[in-house]
Residue, then its C-alpha position, 0 to 999 in steps of 0.5 A: m788898593k786904589a783911591v780917588v780923593q777929592r777935596v770938596t765943599r760938600a758931598s753926600v750919598t743917597v740911596g733909594g731916594e734917601q740921603i744916608s750920609a753927608i759932610g761939609q768941607g773935607l775929602c770925598v774918598l772913592l776906594g777900590i780894593s784888589l784881591e791882593d790887598t792886606q793890612k799893610e796896604l790898608e794902613y798905607m792908604v789910611r796914613k796917606i788919605l789922613n796926611l794928604r796936604v790939599f788945603e790952605d793954611e791960615s795965611g792962604k798958602h796952598w798945599s800946606k794942610s791936611v784934613m786932620d789939620k783943618q779938622y774937616e770931614v771925610l766921606c768914603v765910598s767903596q768903589f770896586t770899579l777902580q779895580s777894572i781893566l778893560k777888555g776892548n771897551k768892556p770893563d772887567f772886574h776880576l782883579a776886585m776883591p770879591t764882595a764877601q771878603a771886600e765888605g770886612f776889609y772895607n769895614s776895617f779900613l773905616e775903623q782904622l780911619r776912625k782910630a787915627y782921626r776923629p770917629e764922628f768925622i768919618k762918614d761912609g756910604k752903604f756897601g754894595a748898595y746902588m748909590q748916587v754920590h753927589i760931590q761938589n769938588d773944590g778947585p777942582v782938586t782930584i788926587e789918585l793914590e795907590s798903595p805899593a805892591a806887597g814886597a816892593t822896594t819902592s813906595d812910588p807906583k810909577q817907579l815900581s812899574k819902571v823897575e819891573k819893566q826893566q827887570q823883565r827886559k833884562e830877564k828876556t835878554r838873558a834868556k834869549g842869549p846872544s842875538e842872530s845879528s851878533k852871531e852873524r857879525n862874529a862868525p867868520r865869513k866863507e871868503d875869509c876861510s877860503a883866503s885863509s886856507g889858500a894862503e896857508g897852502d902856499v906858505s906850506s908849499e914854499r917851505e917844501p924843498 
């Protein structure tokens, strides 16, 4: 699950020339749902978005308050293109959850947000519609969030990626066994074998009566 969270002074969604949703100061969340997302990833993302400290406190100290602390609004927009990967220059969306499943999952996400916060402060666009999203970014401040993979031992996606790569390298090394260069270094050279044989012959002849 991926989200692009923007701190805004205002944001709105228009469909077919009609404004269907709008907020004042708060957060605009673009959310991309993947094939592998579960309730665990959903809860993680809800918690992170609502507790993200991107607002000032009363004394003007930056990065001190969350959207809930400030009692601001949240506008959510389903954004399957966040799950794209590029094939050349063309985006491919096979990692995104199919529409039939994603709509229910997205609605569950909105429901969890409303349960955790004030329902009237959670707004959204229109799932599956062709939307124009108007965002007035404040700062600008844009934060990228990504839920940890299922069964991961770390909650930091970057650290998870490093751990996975290290593990893959170790597995490849074990599968290959000793490298050709190390075999060559450890193998006795032909010259050494011949010299050794010759020396043993000389010693043996010297011991004969």
